[in-house]
C-alpha positions as CSV (number, residue, x, y, z in Angstrom):
1,X,-31.7,7.2,-53.5
2,X,-29.6,8.6,-50.5
3,X,-29.7,12.3,-49.8
4,X,-26.9,14.3,-51.4
5,X,-23.8,15.1,-49.5
6,X,-23.4,18.5,-47.9
7,X,-21.4,20.9,-50.0
8,X,-18.2,21.8,-48.3
9,X,-17.8,25.5,-47.3
10,X,-15.2,27.4,-49.2
11,X,-12.1,28.0,-47.0
12,X,-11.6,31.5,-45.7
13,X,-8.4,33.4,-44.9
14,X,-9.3,33.6,-41.3
15,X,-9.9,29.8,-40.9
16,X,-6.3,28.9,-39.8
17,X,-6.3,31.7,-37.2
18,X,-9.8,30.7,-35.9
19,X,-8.9,27.0,-35.7
20,X,-5.7,27.7,-33.8
21,X,-7.3,30.0,-31.3
22,X,-10.4,27.8,-30.9
23,X,-8.3,24.7,-30.4
24,X,-6.1,26.4,-27.8
25,X,-9.2,27.5,-25.9
26,X,-10.9,24.1,-26.1
27,X,-7.6,22.4,-24.9
28,X,-7.3,24.8,-22.0
29,X,-4.2,26.7,-23.2
30,X,-6.3,29.9,-22.7
31,X,-8.4,29.1,-19.6
32,X,-11.7,30.9,-18.9
33,X,-11.1,34.5,-17.8
34,X,-7.8,34.9,-19.6
35,X,-7.2,37.4,-22.4
36,X,-6.4,36.6,-26.0
37,X,-3.6,38.6,-27.6
38,X,-4.8,41.8,-29.3
39,X,-5.4,41.9,-33.0
40,X,-2.0,43.4,-33.8
41,X,-0.2,40.6,-32.0
42,X,-2.4,37.9,-33.6
43,X,-1.7,39.4,-37.0
44,X,2.0,39.2,-36.5
45,X,1.8,35.7,-34.9
46,X,-0.1,34.2,-37.8
47,X,1.4,36.5,-40.5
48,X,-2.0,37.9,-41.5
49,X,-3.5,41.3,-41.5
50,X,-5.4,42.8,-38.6
51,X,-8.6,42.4,-40.6
52,X,-8.1,38.7,-40.9
53,X,-7.3,38.4,-37.2
54,X,-10.4,40.5,-36.4
55,X,-12.6,38.1,-38.5
56,X,-11.3,35.1,-36.5
57,X,-12.0,36.9,-33.2
58,X,-15.5,37.8,-34.4
59,X,-16.3,34.1,-35.1
60,X,-15.0,33.2,-31.6
61,X,-17.3,35.8,-30.1
62,X,-20.2,34.6,-32.3
63,X,-19.8,31.0,-30.9
64,X,-19.6,32.2,-27.3
65,X,-15.9,31.2,-26.8
66,X,-14.8,34.8,-26.1
67,X,-16.3,38.0,-25.0
68,X,-15.2,41.5,-26.0
69,X,-15.4,44.0,-28.7
70,X,-13.7,45.0,-31.9
71,X,-10.3,46.5,-31.1
72,X,-10.6,45.8,-27.4
73,X,-9.7,43.0,-25.1
74,X,-11.2,39.6,-25.8
75,X,-11.7,37.5,-22.7
76,X,-12.0,33.7,-22.9
77,X,-15.3,32.2,-21.8
78,X,-15.8,28.7,-20.4
79,X,-16.5,26.4,-23.4
80,X,-18.6,24.1,-21.1
81,X,-21.0,27.0,-20.7
82,X,-21.3,27.7,-24.4
83,X,-24.6,26.7,-26.1
84,X,-23.6,26.9,-29.8
85,X,-24.0,23.3,-31.2
86,X,-21.1,24.0,-33.6
87,X,-18.7,23.7,-30.6
88,X,-19.4,19.9,-30.6
89,X,-17.8,19.6,-34.0
90,X,-15.0,22.0,-33.1
91,X,-14.1,20.0,-30.0
92,X,-14.1,16.7,-31.9
93,X,-11.9,18.1,-34.6
94,X,-9.6,20.5,-32.7
95,X,-9.4,19.0,-29.2
96,X,-10.6,15.4,-29.4
97,X,-8.7,14.5,-26.3
98,X,-11.0,16.8,-24.3
99,X,-14.2,15.1,-25.6
100,X,-15.4,12.0,-23.7
101,X,-15.6,9.1,-26.2
102,X,-18.6,7.7,-24.4
103,X,-20.5,10.9,-25.1
104,X,-19.9,10.4,-28.8
105,X,-21.0,6.8,-28.7
106,X,-24.1,7.4,-26.7
107,X,-25.1,10.3,-28.9
108,X,-24.8,8.1,-32.0
109,X,-26.8,5.2,-30.6
110,X,-29.6,7.4,-29.2
111,X,-29.6,9.4,-32.4
112,X,-30.3,6.2,-34.3
113,X,-33.2,5.3,-32.0
114,X,-34.7,8.8,-32.4
115,X,-34.6,8.6,-36.2
116,X,-36.2,5.1,-36.1
117,X,-38.9,6.3,-33.7
118,X,-40.2,8.8,-36.3
119,X,-39.3,6.8,-39.4
120,X,-41.3,3.8,-38.3
121,X,-44.4,5.9,-38.3
122,X,-43.8,7.7,-41.6
123,X,-41.8,5.2,-43.8
124,X,-43.7,3.9,-46.8
125,X,-43.6,0.2,-47.9
126,X,-41.6,1.3,-51.0
127,X,-39.0,2.9,-48.8
128,X,-38.8,-0.1,-46.7
129,X,-38.1,-2.2,-49.8
130,X,-35.4,0.2,-50.8
131,X,-33.8,-0.1,-47.3
132,X,-34.0,-3.9,-47.5
133,X,-32.3,-3.9,-50.9
134,X,-29.6,-1.5,-49.6
135,X,-28.8,-3.9,-46.7
136,X,-29.0,-7.0,-48.9
137,X,-26.5,-5.4,-51.4
138,X,-24.1,-4.8,-48.5
139,X,-24.5,-8.2,-47.1
140,X,-23.7,-9.7,-50.5
141,X,-20.4,-7.9,-50.4
142,X,-19.7,-9.6,-47.0
143,X,-18.4,-8.2,-43.8
144,X,-14.9,-8.0,-45.4
145,X,-16.1,-6.3,-48.5
146,X,-14.5,-3.0,-47.7
147,X,-15.3,-0.3,-45.1
148,X,-18.8,-0.1,-43.8
149,X,-18.6,3.7,-43.1
150,X,-20.1,4.8,-46.4
151,X,-22.9,2.2,-46.1
152,X,-23.6,3.3,-42.6
153,X,-23.9,6.9,-43.6
154,X,-26.2,6.0,-46.5
155,X,-28.3,3.8,-44.2
156,X,-28.9,6.3,-41.5
157,X,-29.3,9.3,-43.8
158,X,-32.0,7.3,-45.6
159,X,-33.7,6.6,-42.3
160,X,-33.5,10.3,-41.6
161,X,-35.1,11.0,-45.0
162,X,-37.9,8.7,-44.1
163,X,-38.7,10.8,-41.0
164,X,-39.9,13.6,-43.3
165,X,-38.2,15.9,-40.8
166,X,-35.8,18.3,-42.4
167,X,-34.0,19.2,-39.2
168,X,-33.3,15.5,-38.4
169,X,-32.1,14.9,-42.0
170,X,-29.7,17.9,-41.9
171,X,-28.4,16.8,-38.5
172,X,-27.8,13.3,-39.7
173,X,-25.9,14.5,-42.7
174,X,-23.9,16.9,-40.5
175,X,-23.1,14.1,-38.0
176,X,-21.7,11.7,-40.6
177,X,-19.8,14.5,-42.4
178,X,-18.1,15.2,-39.1
179,X,-17.4,11.5,-38.4
180,X,-15.9,11.2,-41.9
181,X,-13.3,13.7,-40.9
182,X,-12.7,11.7,-37.7
183,X,-12.2,8.1,-39.0
184,X,-10.4,7.1,-35.8
185,X,-13.6,7.8,-33.8
186,X,-15.0,4.3,-33.8
187,X,-16.5,2.6,-30.8
188,X,-15.4,-1.0,-30.0
189,X,-18.6,-2.2,-31.6
190,X,-17.4,-0.7,-34.9
191,X,-14.4,-3.0,-34.9
192,X,-16.7,-6.0,-35.6
193,X,-18.3,-5.4,-39.0
194,X,-20.3,-8.6,-38.8
195,X,-22.1,-7.1,-35.8
196,X,-22.8,-3.9,-37.6
197,X,-24.4,-5.7,-40.5
198,X,-26.4,-7.9,-38.1
199,X,-27.8,-4.8,-36.5
200,X,-28.8,-3.2,-39.8
201,X,-30.5,-6.4,-40.9
202,X,-32.3,-6.6,-37.6
203,X,-33.6,-3.0,-38.1
204,X,-35.0,-3.9,-41.5
205,X,-36.5,-7.1,-40.1
206,X,-38.1,-5.3,-37.2
207,X,-39.5,-2.6,-39.5
208,X,-41.0,-5.4,-41.6
209,X,-42.4,-7.6,-38.9
210,X,-43.5,-5.1,-36.3
211,X,-42.8,-1.5,-37.4
212,X,-44.0,0.1,-34.1
213,X,-41.3,-1.8,-32.2
214,X,-38.2,-1.1,-34.4
215,X,-36.8,1.8,-32.4
216,X,-37.4,0.0,-29.1
217,X,-35.6,-3.2,-30.3
218,X,-32.7,-1.2,-31.8
219,X,-32.2,0.3,-28.3
220,X,-32.2,-3.1,-26.8
221,X,-29.6,-4.3,-29.3
222,X,-27.2,-1.5,-28.6
223,X,-27.8,-1.0,-24.9
224,X,-25.2,-3.6,-24.0
225,X,-22.5,-1.3,-25.4
226,X,-23.3,1.5,-22.9
227,X,-20.9,1.7,-20.0
228,X,-22.1,2.5,-16.5
229,X,-21.3,6.0,-15.5
230,X,-21.1,7.7,-12.1
231,X,-23.8,10.1,-11.3
């Protein structure tokens, strides 16, 4: 049984203001060191109350995108220097053109290897049978049997569940919820569903035949999709 989906957060009145300002900052419309318009101007610009504008600014300060105080000037900080992990999702959603596609691809591949490294130690035989049945069911549908996105999410979230690590499980669920909202973010490997199914079958086979080598062999299988980068 796959882990339940994350419950979506109820929209807030300040969300559109926050999204617009955060997107402008991440896209460089407001460069580091520049000042955002004051609350009164933001309220008029977005047709909201000063309180709503203040709430949006508070969230920007909380994430480390601006510095300042209530009622005073809010100065834009460098997003590259911010440490809040939520900025990853914001940049992918609000300013995808500023996010290196290779960073996303490498994060997903290495994330899978990390999950397997722990799952191969803690997974039970019964869970491995469940994983095998999951892949077999998808194989029976064929590579052309609809999108693999839902299957992929179920597969990796189940692997995360088998790690017995709640942080990794939450992170895996968060990652796929984010990718669900970004369907266009698919590496070239994803354009070939038969390769995706082959990798999942290989993961199950490796877990069955030599569980201690599953993560290492997964990395070997996906390493060819990494591009060389300048250092």
